[in-house]
N, C-alpha and C positions, 0 to 999 in steps of 0.2 A: 515684452518691451525690450526696445532697444537699449544697449549699454549705454551708460553715461561715462564720457571722457573727461577727465579733469586735467586741465592744462594750466600749469602754474607759471607765471610771469614775474614770481618775486626777484628774480636775478635780473631782470631788464626793467619792466615797468615799476616793480617795487621801488628800485633804485632811483626813480625819479622822485619819489618821495622827500620832503624836506629832512635833512639830516639822516638819510639813509644811504650808506654806502658799504660796498664789500670789496674786499681785494680777490684777485683772481683765486687765491687759495681758499679765501672763506666761502666764495661761490661754489667751489667744488665741494666742500664740506657739507654745505647746505643741500647741493643736488644729490649727495649721496644719501642724505637723510630722507630728502624727498622720495628718491627711488625706494629706500626702505618701507616707506609708508605705501607703497604702490600707486603713486601717481603717474599717469599714463604719458604726459607730455612735460617736459622741464624746459622752457625757454631761456636759454644761457646768456642771451645778449644780443648785440648787434655788431658782428665781426668788422664790417666795415666802417664802423664810426670811431673805434678807439682801440690802442694796442692792448688794454686790459682785458677786453672782451675776447679779442684774438688769443690771448694767453690763456683765457678759461677754456676755449675750444681745443688748444694744444693740450691742456691737461686732461680733459675730458676723453679725449680720443685713447688715453693710455689706461683708461678705466674700464671696467666692465659693469655696465647698468643692467639690473636683473629685469625690471618691468618697463622703465621710462625710456621714451625717446627723445634724446637730447636734440633741442630745436634752435635754429639759428634765425634770426629776425632781421628784416630788412624792408626797404621800400621798392616800390615798382621802378622800373628803368626811367633814367632821366629822359626829358622830353628832347627829341630831335635825333637820338641815336638809337641804335639797336639793342636789344637786350644783351646780345654777346659782347658788347662794347662796354656795358655799364660795370663799373668797378666794384659797386657794392653787391651786386648780384654774384659777380666772381668772388667775392670774398665769402659769400654764403657757400658756394662750391668747395672754396678752400679749407672752410672750416672742418669739412669731412662728416657732417651730420647727414642723417637719411631723411630728416623732415625740415622744411624750411617754412617760414611764415613770413609772408609779406603783407604790407598795407597799402592799400589805395584809395583814391578819394572818391566819396559817394555824394558829395553834397557839392551841387553846382556853384554855391558860393565859393567854395576853396578853389574851384578849377578855374573859373572865370575871373573872380574878384582877388583871390590871393595869388595864384600861380600865374594867371594871365594867359591861359591855354584855351584852345578850343576844346568843346566837350568831346568831339570826336578823338582828338589827341589822347586824352585822360584814358578813354576806353581801349584804345589801342595798347597804351602802355600798361594797363591791366591785362589785357589779353597776352600781349608779347611777354611779360614778365612771367606770368605762370606758365605758359607753354615752353619758355626756355628752362625753367625749372624741371619741368616734367620730362622734359626731351633728356634732360640729364639723371633722371632716375630718381627725383626727390618726391617724397610725398609733400603736397603743398596745403597749408592752412592759409585761406585768404581772409585778411582782416578788412572789412568794409568800414573804414574809418568815417566817423559822424554819420553813421548810416541812418539813424531815425531822425536827426534834424534835416538831412538831405531828403529822406522820403516825405516828411511832412510837409516841405517846400517844394519839391518837384518829385513826385512819386515815380513817375515814368523813368526819368534819368537815373535815379538811384536803383531802380531794378535792373536798367540795362548795365550798370556796373556789375552787378551780381551775375548777370547773364553772360557778359565778356569773361569773367573769371570761370564760371562753371565749364563754359564751352571750350576754354583752354586747358581744362582738366583738373580745375582745383579740386582736392578731396573734401575739404570743409570750406564752408561760406559762413563767417562768424560775423554776426551782426553788432556793431560796436555803438555804445552810447557813450561816445568819446567826452562829451561835455557834461555827462551825468545829470541831464534836464528832464529825462523821459520818465514817466510815472507808471507804476504797475498796471494800473488799469488801461493805460495808453497800450503797453506792451501786449496785454490780452487781446486788444482789437487788431493791432498791427502786425503782430506775428503770424498769427493765423492767414491773415489775408496775403501776406509776403509768401508765407509757405505754399498756399494754394497756387499763387502764379507761378512760383519756381518748380513745383511739382508738375505742373502741367507743361512747362519748359523742358523739364528733365525727363519726361515720359518716353521710355523706349531706349534711353541713353544709359543712365546709371542712376543708382539711388541718390536722393539728396540727404546731405548732412548739414545741418544748421548748428552754428554755435552762437554764444553769447558772450560779449565782453562788456561788462558795466562799470561805470565810476559812480562815486559816492557824493556827489555834489548836493544832491537833495536827500541824502541819507537813505537812499533807495537802493544801493547797488546790490546787496545780498537779495532783498525781494524781487528785483527785476530778474536777477539770475535764476532764481527759483520759479518764477512765473514763465521765463522763457523755455525752462525745462518743460514744464506743465503745459505748455504750447508747442512742444515737438523738439525743441533744441537738444542735440545729444553730445555737445562739447560747452563745457563751462569754463571760462578763463577767469583767473583771479590770482590773489596773492595770500601769501601767509601773514595773518594778522592785519590784512586790508591795507598792507604799505602800498603808496602810489603817489602819483602827481596830485596836487591840490589836496582834495578830502580822500584821496585814496582810491583804491580798487575794491571789487568784491572781496570779502574777506573769506577765504577758504576754510579757515577754522569754524566758520558758522556754516558756510554752504554745505560742506562735506557731511556734518551730521545731520543736518536737515534732510538732505538726499536720501542718506542711509537709513536713519531712524524714523523720520517722520513721514517721508514719501515711499519708503521701500524701494528706492532706486539706488542700489549699490553703485558705488563709483571707486571704491578701494577695498582690499579684502576685510573681512569683517573683524578679523583679528586685529587689524592695524588701527582700527579706531581709537583703542585705549592708548595709543601712542601720540594722540593729537594735541594734548597739553603740553607734553614733552618736546614736541616738535616746534609749538608755538613759542615757548620760552627759548629754545635753542636758537631761534631765528632772532628773537627779540634782544638775547645777549649778545648775538654775533653783531648785530647791527648796533649794540650799545644804547638801545632804547628802553626805557623802563616799562614793563609790560602793563598793560590797561588792566586793572581790576575789574572793571565792569564789562570785559568782553565777554559775549554770550559763550557758553559750553566751556571754555578754557580759563576764563578769567578767575582771580582768586574769589571774586565775590559772587560768581555765577550761581552757586548752591551754598549761599551764606544766609544765615537766619539769625534775627536780632530780636523781634518781638517776642515776648513769653509765650503768648497764644499759638505763634507759629511754631515755636520750639516744641511745645507740648504736644501739638498735633503731629509734627514730623517724628516724634519719639514713638508715637503709636502707630503711624502709617506714613511714610515718607511721600508717597504720592499726593498727599493732601497739600503739600505746597511744593513739590519739585515735578516738574514735568518730565522728569527721566531719571534713571540712576547715573548719578556722577561718575561713577567708576567706568562707565562705558566710553568715555572720552578721556580717561585718565584723571580725572578731576577727583575732589572729595568733598563731603558735606563739612561745612564749618558752622559751628554756632558763636555768635559773637556776645560778648558780655558788655552791658551798658546800663544807664538808668532805666532802660526799658526792659530789662531782664528779669525774668522770674524764677522760681525754683527749678524749673526744667531745664533752664540755660546753665544753670550752675551744675546740676546733676548730670547733664550731657557732657559738659567741659570736664568735669571731674573724672568721669569715666573714660572719656578720650584721652585725658592726660596721666591716667593711672593713678589718681589720688583718691584715697580711701576717706569719704565725707563721715565715716563713722568714728573716725579717730578723733580724739582731742575734745569731744563733747560739743562740738559747734555745728549745728545741722545747716540745711541748705537755706532755710528761712532766715537764719541768723547772718549767715554769708552774705544773702543777697541785700539785707538791711545794711550791712557794713558796706559793701560795695557801692551802693546808692549813696551813701554819706560821702565816700571818698570821690565819687563823680561830681558831686555837689562842691567838693572842694577843688576840682579841676582835673583829676584824674580821667583817664580815657582808656578802657582795657579792650574795647572791640577790636583794636588793632595792635595790641600788646600781649599776645599770647604768653611771651616769655616771663613778663612781671605778673601776669594772672596765674600762672602755674606757681610761681613762687610764692604769691599771696595766699592761694589755697593751702599751700603746704603750711604756712605760718599759722593761718587761722585753725588750723587742725592739728598743730604741734608736731609736724611731720618734717618741718624744715630744718636742715643741718648746714649751717654757714661753712663753707670750704675755705673761707679766709675772713678775717676781721679787720677792720680799719682801726689803727691807733689814732693817726692824724696825717693830714696832709697840708702842705703849702703851696701856693701858686703864685708866683710873681710875673708881671708884666712890664716889660721895658720898652719904652719908646724914646729912640735917639734921633733928633732931628727929622729929616724927610724919609728916614728908612722905615720898612715895615716893623710893625710891634713883633718882638720875640716874647716866647712865653716859656718859663722854666718851673717844674713841679718836683717838689720833694715829697716822698709818701713813705709812711712808716706802717706796715700791716704786720698781722701775726697769723700764722697757719699751724694749727696743732700746738700752740704754744711756743712757737718758734719766731722770733721777731725778725724783721727784715726791713732795713732802710734802703731806699734807693732814689735816685733823679734823673731826671730826663727833660730833654726839651722838646718842643713841638711847634706847629705851625699856629697854634692859638691854645688857651688855656685847658679846653677839653682834650686837644691833641696831647699835649704835654702830660695831662693827666693818664690818658690811655696809655702812652709809652711808659709813664713811669711804673704804673700797675702792672702792665705787661711784662716788664722787666723785672719786677719784684717777683710776681708769681711764676715766672720761668724758672726760677731756682726748685721750685717744687712740683710744678706741672709741666711737662714737656709737651703736651698736646694743644697748646696754644698756637703754635705755629700756623694751624689750618684754619684759624679763626679771624676773620677780618671784619671791620666796621665799613657797611656799605653806603649807609645813608644816615644823616643827622638834620632833624627837623626841630625847629624852636616855635612855638605858637603861644602869644599872649592869651591868657586866659580871660581876664576882664580888663580892657585898656583904659577903663575910667579912673583907675588909680596911678595912670601915668608910669613913670620909672619905677615906682613901688608895687606895680601890678605882678601877680603870679604869672610864672611861665610854665609851660609844659614842654617836657622835651622828649621826643621819641628817637631811639637809636635802633636802626636795622643793623643785624649781624648776620653772618652766614659762615658757614664750612663747607665741606664737600657734600654733606648730606642734606642740609637743612638751612631755612632761613627763619630767623625770630626776630621779635621786636619788644623792646622793653621801654618802661616810660618813668619818668620822674616829673614831680611838681614842686615848685617852691617860688618864694619871692626872688630869690637868689639863682641866676641862671647856671653858675657853677655847682651849686648845691643840687639842683634838678638834674643837671647832666651827670653828677656823680652818682644819683639814685639810679638813673637808667643805665649807666656804664657797669656799675657793680651788678646789677640784676643780669646784664647781659654776660658777663663773666662767670657769675654763680650758676647761670642756665648751663652754660657750655661746659664748666667743670663737674657738674653734677651729671651731665648726659655722658660724659667721658668715663667717669667713675663707675656709672651704671654698665656702660658697655664692657669694661674690662672685667667686673665683678661677674656679669652673665657669662662671659666668655670663659672665664675661669671656672665656674659652675659646670658648663658644658663639657669642659675639659677634664673636670674631676681634681682640680687643683686649687689651692687658697690663694685668694687675692689679698694682699697687704697694701692698704693705702697708705699715704704718707702719715708719720706718727702722729697720733692726736686726732686725726681726721676721720669722721663717721663716713661710711659709704652708703648711699641710698640705692636700692635695687628696685 
């Protein structure tokens, strides 16, 4: 079978998505990660359109890429001038790349109705532009924009545009579903027909190499990309996490594992597939966009199990409820705790978290019963692993508090039209030593966080690496009005891990305090365990703060 070339356009088409933007330096960092993955082509941007993209190509020229061909994007020449006179084509040459991607119009509607040009001039623009780039030693990827819409309306002209690009020397002819309105069953009919026409035209000249560029406006981008490969396409264009204009592009974090694992059409080195989740997270973090939990293969929920029957089966035979081993794409199995959980969920989570359920005389059946009762009160543990671990330790008498609250006071002051200010005073004890501190914050929870962090910092220096990254408040049952219970989730992270904690109360400050203290207890216990394990490995003793027990 022909090799499949993955063409990544995250740095160009992906940045056309809402709220997606990268600096030139960020684009270079992403390009290096894509190269490490073994991606064949990385489209860096449109050098003729803005200084930032030109800056990226300047930076990229100084780097050595192991596998990827850095590609510059642009349009066919403008009407009424020669290709040599076109500034955008000149910018592609100036970018220093070996591969150029240019798009041309395939739909007569755009040629005559939008651009107001004769159909023949558009064909000349395509031919001249490709020929000019080939004459200057470039590999050329020709993107046939709006191809499927054009083919449905005027198939003869749409094919003429492909022939113009091919005859001029284009190395790849990429069929673009620019509006994202084509369905897989249409692709299955159209692409073989187009391939047959073009193969007959290419006979005796050189091999025909087709590609696919699909958008997700009907939720079919990945399905269309896979269908196209099944119909003979050898290049798949897409973006990491599916970022792109409107509803986005084909998501390469879905397309790549489908090609490699399901269709046995390798498109990246086999050992690199395990890096896919990390790549997805890296791009989302760089774009400052929250990762989508339900994203196939790499999402946090992709291999998560909540129902007790499902968990019981997965513990015996994972493939009963998993279509593949999550570790192949760098993901992991997660078992969620909720009112739908059974003993299997508790036992799996306890084993995963290193909690001995045999301790304390509290078996898994009793724990399930207690958890379900707490869920009735408003708690939710399926997204709060940090609090759940602490809860298991408390149920089994294995929890050692690394600090205790004596009291706190929070005051909020409003002065005229100025924003509210918050001030917290807190008294805690660590190993019998009391500490009183005060701090201000942007709100009451922020003030409490700052005060607690300040107090604990005198005992635990490891808190500098911990940051609160998300704070959510949910009303459990709004029928009680302002007296209703609220559920607070706090997501925290350090350099190694992300964890979530939960608190529930009729008082939002109390609920926030529960989630906040669980978060700090989780972090401190983790750091103490790491130090103790390191000491054991080094053959030395580890002494925690006076009066503080250490759980290993």
